[in-house]
Backbone as a ProteinNet text record, in pm:
[ID]
protein_1_A
[PRIMARY]
XXXXXXXXXXXXXXXXXXXXXXXXXXXXXXXXXXXXXXXXXXXXXXXXXXXXXXXXXXXXXXXXXXXXXXXXXXXXXXXXXXXXXXXXXXXXXXXXXXXXXXXXXXXXXXXXXXXXXXXXXXXXXXXXXXXXXXXXXXXXXXXXXXXXXXXXXXXXXX
[TERTIARY]
10822.1	10764.8	10654.7	10579.3	10464.3	10534.1	10449.7	10491.7	10387.4	10309.5	10182.8	10110.1	10031.5	9920.3	9952.5	10073.9	10142.4	10182.7	10151.5	10211.1	10359.1	10439.3	10589	10629.1	10771.6	10839.7	10964.3	11028.2	11156.6	11262.9	11364.6	11458.1	11572.1	11616.5	11714.2	11830.2	11935.1	12075.3	12138.4	12176	12220.6	12348.2	12399.2	12529.4	12627.3	12606.5	12681.1	12600.4	12659.1	12577.7	12571.2	12452.1	12448.5	12344.6	12368.4	12274.5	12166	12195.2	12096.6	12071.2	11958	11912.3	11893.6	11904.5	11880.5	11732.2	11696.7	11547.7	11535	11636.8	11604.9	11621.6	11718.9	11702.5	11564.7	11514.1	11379.5	11270.7	11272.2	11179.1	11205.5	11332.3	11370.8	11318	11310	11265.3	11120.3	11044	10915.1	10853.4	10938.9	10900.4	10920.2	11030.3	11052.1	10921.7	10884.9	10743.4	10644.8	10624.9	10514.6	10530.1	10628.1	10636.1	10526.6	10534.1	10444.2	10294.2	10255.4	10105.1	10104.4	10210	10200.3	10240	10272.6	10291.3	10172.8	10093.7	9970	9854.2	9892.3	9774	9813.5	9949.1	9963	9958.2	9977	9968.4	9824.3	9768.5	9643.8	9518.8	9571.2	9421.2	9375	9424.2	9351.2	9464	9419	9545.8	9477.2	9533.6	9498.8	9540.1	9523.6	9552.4	9706.7	9757.5	9908.8	10002.2	9986.7	10085.6	10046.3	9975.1	9940.3	10053.2	10149.6	10252.8	10356.5	10353.6	10443.6	10382	10245.1	10166.2	10184.7	10182.4	10191.3	10347.1	10444	10602.7	10611.9	10545.1	10578.3	10489.1	10392.5	10317.9	10391.6	10452	10516	10655.9	10701.9	10835.3	10795.1	10702.8	10639.6	10599.1	10520.1	10489.7	10604	10697	10797	10903.4	10903	10978.5	10920.2	10777.2	10704.2	10695.2	10672.7	10658.4	10791.3	10887.7	10970.9	11138.1	11150.9	11286.4	11273.9	11194.3	11191.5	11216.2	11159.3	11172	11070.8	11001.6	10865	10901.9	10884.8	10909.1	10790.7	10679.1	10546.4	10558.3	10575.5	10611.8	10699.4	10840.2	10928.2	11010.4	11092.9	11146.9	11080.2	10941.5	10875.3	10867.9	10898.2	10896.6	10759.1	10663.3	10523.7	10534.2	10610.4	10601.4	10728.3	10710.4	10811.9	10891.9	10823.8	10891.9	10832.8	10714.2	10655.8	10557.1	10625.3	10573.3	10503.4	10500.8	10447.1	10312.6	10257.2	10134.5	10062.4	9970.5	9884	9750.1	9648.5	9484.1	9445.1	9490.7	9458.5	9536.5	9660.6	9762.4	9730.2	9630.6	9585.8	9472.9	9411.6	9271.7	9322.8	9261.5	9285.7	9398.4	9478.1	9560.4	9551.5	9601.6	9571.2	9675.2	9650.4	9749.1	9837.7	9934.4	10004.1	9972.4	9894.9	9907	9772.4	9755.6	9632.4	9541.2	9432.1	9364.9	9419.5	9439.9	9502.1	9638.5	9728.9	9847.5	9815.8	9751	9696.2	9670.6	9607	9564.6	9656.4	9752	9862.2	9972	9981.9	10066.1	10000.8	9888.1	9816.2	9833.1	9798.3	9838.7	9984.9	10084.2	10225.7	10254.1	10217.5	10230.9	10147	10039	9974.9	10039.3	10097.6	10166.5	10308.3	10374.4	10497.8	10477.2	10351.5	10307.2	10275.7	10192.7	10140	10243.3	10337.3	10454.1	10537.3	10575.3	10644.6	10578.7	10449.1	10360.4	10356.7	10334.6	10376.1	10519.4	10602.7	10728.3	10769.1	10706.8	10722.3	10652.9	10530.9	10457.5	10526.8	10584.7	10681.3	10782.7	10881.6	10970.1	10913.8	10815.3	10791.2	10715.4	10682.3	10614.2	10722.9	10823.6	10958.6	11013	11011.7	11088.4	10999.8	10868.4	10795.3	10842.2	10943.9	10984.7	11056.8	11133	11231.2	11130.4	11028.5	10914	10858.5	10815.7	10790.3	10902.3	11023.9	11146.8	11160.6	11135.8	11159.9	11023.6	10902.9	10803.9	10802.6	10851.4	10880	10989.6	11100.9	11194.4	11144.1	11042	10982.1	10892.8	10809.9	10724.6	10828.6	10923	10995.9	11071.6	11111.2	11202.7	11146.1	11051.1	10986.9	11084.3	11216.4	11285.2	11412.9	11444.8	11562.3	11667.9	11782	11876.4	11950.2	12020.7	12056	12131.3	12240.1	12318.5	12207.8	12126.3	12016.2	11937.9	11882.1	11799.4	11864.9	12019.4	12095	12116.9	12144.7	12145.7	12029.2	11907.7	11782.2	11779.4	11817.9	11818.3	11911.2	12032.9	12112.6	12104.4	12012	12010.7	11931.5	11968.7	11929.6	11824.4
10181.4	10264.5	10175.6	10257.9	10193.2	10109.6	9949.4	9860.3	9785.7	9813.3	9744.1	9777.9	9619.3	9660.4	9673	9657.5	9669.5	9819.9	9863.2	9993.3	10021	9906.8	9911.4	9797.5	9799.1	9695.1	9696.2	9573.5	9610.1	9495	9553.8	9487.6	9466.4	9328.2	9305.8	9261.3	9287.8	9215.4	9134.7	9006.2	8922.7	8970.6	8915.7	8949.7	8871.1	8721	8645.2	8556.1	8504.1	8411	8264.6	8209.2	8097.4	8006.8	7884.7	7785.6	7718.5	7735.9	7687.6	7793.7	7765.9	7861.2	7778.9	7841.7	7779.3	7784.8	7739.3	7754.6	7891.8	7949.4	8096.3	8181.8	8140.2	8253	8255.3	8148.2	8138.3	8189.7	8181.2	8250.5	8393.8	8440.3	8587	8641.8	8564.7	8608	8613.4	8525.1	8525.6	8656	8709.7	8821.8	8948.5	8939	9057.5	9075.5	8966.5	8950.8	8984.7	8987.7	9018.2	9166.5	9232	9379.6	9477.9	9471.6	9576.9	9577.2	9448.7	9419.1	9435.8	9430.2	9451.9	9594.5	9675.6	9822.9	9893.1	9845.3	9894.2	9876.9	9759.2	9729.4	9834.8	9822.7	9907	10066.3	10119.1	10244.3	10284.6	10224.7	10255.9	10180.7	10100	10018.9	9913	9911.7	9794.1	9755.8	9669.2	9636.4	9652.7	9639.7	9681.2	9534.5	9513.3	9427.5	9435.5	9536.8	9564.5	9453.1	9360.2	9290.1	9130.5	9132.5	9012	8905.9	8975.8	8904.9	8854	8952.3	8907.9	8816.6	8807	8693.8	8559.8	8563.4	8452.7	8387	8485.1	8426	8378.7	8458.8	8404.6	8253.5	8237.6	8119.7	8003.7	8035.5	7943.5	7911.5	7982.5	7951.9	7875.9	7908.3	7813.2	7679	7656.2	7543	7445.3	7504.1	7440.8	7406.7	7457.2	7430.2	7306.8	7294.1	7198.1	7068.8	7078.5	6968.3	6913.6	7010.7	6995.1	6980	7070	7084.5	7015	6943.3	6878.2	6987	7085.8	7186.2	7214.8	7113.4	7084.1	6983.4	7037.8	6936.7	6825.2	6872.3	6777	6684.1	6730.6	6668.3	6568	6631.3	6576	6570.8	6451.2	6440.6	6380.7	6384.3	6335.8	6440.4	6385.4	6470.3	6467.5	6559.1	6541.5	6593.9	6697.3	6783.5	6737.8	6685	6638.4	6709.6	6867.5	6965.6	6986.7	6936.6	6941.3	7095.3	7215	7327.6	7366.6	7272.2	7310.2	7331.7	7436	7454.5	7361.4	7291	7202.8	7175.5	7248.6	7241.4	7106.1	7000.6	6861.1	6776	6834.5	6748.5	6677.9	6712.2	6618.8	6548.5	6550	6485	6345.2	6256.7	6116.6	6067.8	6157.5	6144.2	6105.2	6013.6	5974.1	5994.5	6117.2	6141.9	6066.3	6071.7	5977	6036.7	6169.2	6228.1	6227.9	6155.7	6162	6282.8	6294.4	6427.9	6447.5	6351.2	6387.3	6476.6	6425.2	6476.7	6611.2	6597.9	6751.7	6860.9	6814.9	6902.2	6948.3	6847.2	6907.3	7009.5	6961.1	7039.6	7193.1	7194.3	7341.1	7388.2	7324.9	7396.1	7418.6	7349.4	7409.2	7507.1	7527	7650.1	7769.6	7757.6	7853.8	7889.2	7803.9	7840.8	7910	7879.9	7962.2	8090.4	8108.1	8258.6	8330	8280.9	8355.5	8387	8290.6	8358.4	8439.9	8442.3	8557.6	8702	8687.1	8819.9	8863.3	8771.1	8832.5	8882.5	8840	8881.4	9024.6	9024.7	9156.9	9283.1	9226.5	9338.2	9397.1	9297.5	9338.1	9402.7	9387.6	9456.6	9593.9	9622.3	9731.5	9827.1	9752.5	9844.8	9891.2	9805.7	9857.9	9967.7	9969.2	10057.5	10154.2	10190.4	10261.6	10406.7	10483	10573.1	10586.5	10461.9	10449.1	10402.5	10337	10300.2	10462.5	10537.9	10645.6	10712.5	10741.9	10818.5	10733.5	10628.6	10568.8	10597.7	10615.9	10657.7	10803.5	10890.6	11028.8	11053.8	10966.4	10981	10937.7	10809.5	10751.7	10846.2	10916.9	11047.3	11142.8	11195.9	11277.5	11247.6	11131.4	11089.2	10951.7	10897.4	10774.8	10641.7	10653.6	10545.3	10573.6	10432.5	10479.7	10361.3	10404.6	10300.9	10243.5	10148.3	10061.1	10143.8	10227.2	10312.6	10419.8	10483.1	10572.7	10508.5	10383.1	10289	10230.8	10214	10170.9	10311.6	10410.7	10534.4	10567.1	10546.9	10568.4	10455.9	10343.4	10240.6	10232.8	10307.2	10303.3	10443.1	10513.9	10655.9	10613.3	10705.5	10704.2	10782.6
9112.4	8988	8944.5	8876.2	8814.8	8699	8704.7	8605.3	8570.2	8455.9	8436.2	8518.7	8563.7	8654.3	8804.1	8826	8946.9	8977.4	9110.2	9145.5	9137.9	9129.2	9143.9	9148.7	9147.7	9185.2	9273.4	9294.4	9357.5	9294.8	9232.1	9168.5	9276.7	9321.2	9399.2	9322.2	9388.3	9315.1	9412.8	9385.3	9466.7	9521.4	9636.3	9678.2	9628.1	9603.9	9542.6	9458.4	9370.8	9249.1	9334.2	9340	9406.2	9317.8	9314.4	9220.3	9305.2	9466.1	9534	9659.5	9703.4	9849.6	9977.1	10056.6	10198.9	10235.4	10332.1	10375	10420.7	10493.6	10570.5	10443.3	10347.2	10221.6	10161.6	10135.8	10054.7	10163.8	10273.2	10378.7	10379.4	10367.5	10337.7	10224.7	10097.7	9978.7	10010.8	10068.1	10068	10148.9	10273.2	10324.7	10251.9	10176.9	10056.7	9968.9	9933.8	9841.2	9902.9	10020.1	10107.9	10173.7	10138.3	10194.6	10126.2	10006.1	9957.2	9991.9	10006.3	10066.4	10204.1	10310.2	10414.1	10453.2	10393.2	10368.8	10353.7	10258.6	10243.3	10349.6	10389.9	10503.3	10608	10655.9	10765.7	10759.7	10626.8	10602.8	10578.4	10475.8	10422.2	10497.8	10569	10654.9	10555.2	10449.7	10319.4	10207.2	10159	10027.6	9901	9811.5	9674.9	9587.2	9451.6	9389.9	9351.9	9378.9	9339.2	9361.9	9468.2	9530.8	9441	9372.9	9306.4	9258.8	9175.9	9137.7	9242.3	9349.3	9456	9535.4	9569.3	9630.4	9569.8	9374.5	9333.4	9354.1	9378.7	9387	9522.3	9643.6	9766.4	9768	9738	9738.9	9651.1	9539.2	9481.8	9524.9	9610.8	9670.2	9800.3	9893.4	9981.5	9930.7	9823.5	9779.1	9754.7	9673.5	9652.4	9770.6	9874.3	9989	10068.3	10022.1	10098.1	10004.2	9882.1	9779.4	9704.3	9703.2	9606.2	9704.5	9800.7	9855.4	9985.1	10050.8	10164.1	10304.4	10290.2	10406.6	10467.9	10494.5	10599.3	10677.7	10843.9	10916.2	10925.1	10894.3	10886.5	10758	10626.2	10530.2	10506.2	10570.8	10586.8	10438.6	10420.4	10290	10177.4	10183.9	10094.8	9980.4	9839.2	9717.9	9658	9660.2	9611.3	9474.9	9468.4	9297.9	9224.6	9116.2	9050.4	8949.4	8967.1	8889	8758.2	8715.8	8581.5	8601.1	8569.1	8555.3	8442.6	8336.9	8209.4	8236.3	8146.1	8135.9	8009.5	8050.1	7963.2	8004.9	7955.2	8025.4	8041.5	7963.9	8005.2	8067.5	8133.1	8171.3	8269.1	8383.4	8495.3	8429.1	8343.4	8312.7	8297.9	8356.1	8347.6	8412.8	8475.6	8577.8	8694.2	8759.3	8888.6	8982.7	9076.9	9171.3	9264.7	9318.1	9384.6	9516	9535.7	9671.4	9727	9860.6	9918.8	9966.3	9958	9996.5	10145.3	10235	10355.4	10353.8	10261.7	10227.4	10187.6	10087.7	10012.3	10098.7	10198.2	10313.1	10405.9	10442	10505.3	10440.2	10303.5	10228.4	10223	10213.7	10201.2	10351.5	10454	10592.9	10603.7	10560.2	10589.8	10488.6	10374.7	10295.7	10325.5	10378.5	10479.5	10573.5	10652.8	10790.6	10720.9	10629	10588.5	10551.5	10483.3	10441.4	10525.7	10625.1	10735	10817.8	10851.2	10930.9	10886.7	10752.6	10682	10677.2	10672.7	10667	10800.9	10910.2	11042.3	11076.7	11011.4	11036.3	10968.8	10811.8	10765.7	10816.5	10871.8	10944.4	11066.9	11138.6	11258	11217.1	11099.3	11055.6	11027.6	10941.4	10882.6	10998.5	11127.2	11229.5	11309	11318.5	11405	11337.7	11174.6	11109.5	11037.6	11108.8	11025.6	10958.8	11049.4	11024	10886.4	10868.8	10744.1	10638.3	10665	10567.4	10495.1	10610.8	10563.2	10463.1	10495.1	10441.8	10311.7	10278.8	10170.6	10052.2	10109.4	10051.6	9980.9	10094	10052.1	9946.3	9935.7	9831.2	9720.7	9716.7	9602.5	9533.9	9623.6	9580.6	9492.1	9549.9	9486	9346	9360.4	9223.7	9159.9	9210.6	9165.7	9160.9	9182.2	9173	9271.6	9330.6	9458.5	9407.7	9408.6	9371.9	9492.1	9498.3	9594	9708.4	9669.3	9788.8	9826.1	9758.8	9818.9	9929.6	9892.5	9985.6	10121.8	10083.2	10213.6	10294.3	10238.5	10342.5	10422.4	10355.3	10442.9	10532.3	10513.5	10610.3	10707.3	10703.1	10779.9	10905.1	10840.4	10890.2	11052.2	11141.7	11279.8	11305.5
[MASK]
++++++++++++++++++++++++++++++++++++++++++++++++++++++++++++++++++++++++++++++++++++++++++++++++++++++++++++++++++++++++++++++++++++++++++++++++++++++++++++++

């Protein structure tokens, strides 16, 4: 449903309450975040600005995977981001980074690889389930909102 500048949103409820997530769970979350953009590209042939916050979320997760959680085979167990997420305009002014330009470049490549692989996967999933994508879209056009059980019924229909 329309939500501010976004064309809609997806609210997920966790199957269980966990205080940590595995690498595969984080990748699955990135795939979900990229679903709207991929659907736009597949159906309309172009993308809009509607997926902005989803892209920010996906990129944030991928960056943390590489820089904070040790989930990159290339970067390894090196913790680059110490978790200082506070917003302060002058925070980095006069602060010498402990990360070389070469390592920063590797981090950028690793984040891009995670995002690109997730985007390819979500496009594959949507392409294989294009009939279900259309069924969900038709249901949303008719009633603007789908509850979990309605969504599950569409997904389980053959």
